[in-house]
N, C-alpha and C positions, 0 to 999 in steps of 0.2 A: 194227424194220421200217421206220420212217420215216414220212413224210407224202407228200402229193402237191403239195408246194410251200408248204403253209401251216404253222401252228404245232402242230397236234395230229392224232391219229388214234386210232380205237377199234376193237378187234377184237371180233367177236361170235360167231364160230363157226370150228371147225377140223375137218377130216375126218381119216380114218385115214392119208392120204398126207402130212399136215402142211400142206396148203393152208389158208390163213386168209383169212376175209372180214370186212369191216367197212366203216367209212367214215372218210375223212380229209379234212382241210382242204386246199383248193387255194390256189394263189398269188392267185387272184381272190376269195378269201374265201367260196367255195362249199364244200359238202361233197359228195364223190363216193364212191360205192361202190368198193371195191377188192378185188382178189384178190392175195394174197401167196403166191408159190410156193416160198419159202425163199431166193430170190435177188433177185427183182424184184417191185416193187409195181406192179400193173397197174390203171390207171384204167378202170373199167367204163362211165363216162359217165352219161348221164341219158336220160330220155324226152323231151328237148327243153327241159326247164326247167333250173333252176340246181343243184338238190340231189338226191342219191340216197344210199341206204345198203343194204349187203348184210347180211342177217341169218342166212342159213343156207347151208351147202354140204354136199352129200352125197358119198359115196365115188366117184361118177362125175364129180365136178367141176361138177355142175349147181348153180346159185346162185339163190336167191330173195331178194327185197328189195322196197324201195319207192323210187319216184323221182317227181319232179315232171314234169308234162307242160309243153309250151310255154304252155299256159293257166294254169299254176300249180297244177293239181289234183294230188293225190297218188294214184298208181296202183301196184299191185303189179306186179312184173316177174319174169321167168324169164330167166336168162342161161346160154347154152351155146355153146361153140365160137365165142366172139367176138361173139355176137348177143344183144342185149337185146330181149326181147319183152314188150310190154305185155299182161298177162294179161287185160285187159278186151277185147282184140281176139279173145280165144278164146271169149268167151261171146256169146250171141245179142243182137243189137242190140235195144234197147228191152225188155230182159228185166226191167228194174227193179233189177238188181244192179249194184254198183260194187265192184270189188276194189281196195281202197285201202291 
């Protein structure tokens, strides 16, 4: 599969279409979540911080994982159609819950 410019990468999940997700080192020494479609390794980015990792993908190509925010906190994310969504934005503010 390769990396995102760094020295290593780790695959964590594969769906029935052969799409693979995981995390890989970047050239800037960060780790980013990726989607591999059999030809291309796609960097999914972060939630504003330096690191992320994708841990699951379903047969619709929807991805879940964790990423750092710009403040350095670890938050859970949902990725679909090129958009990474912080799952904490989907719960009521001041609910007392943190999806990390």
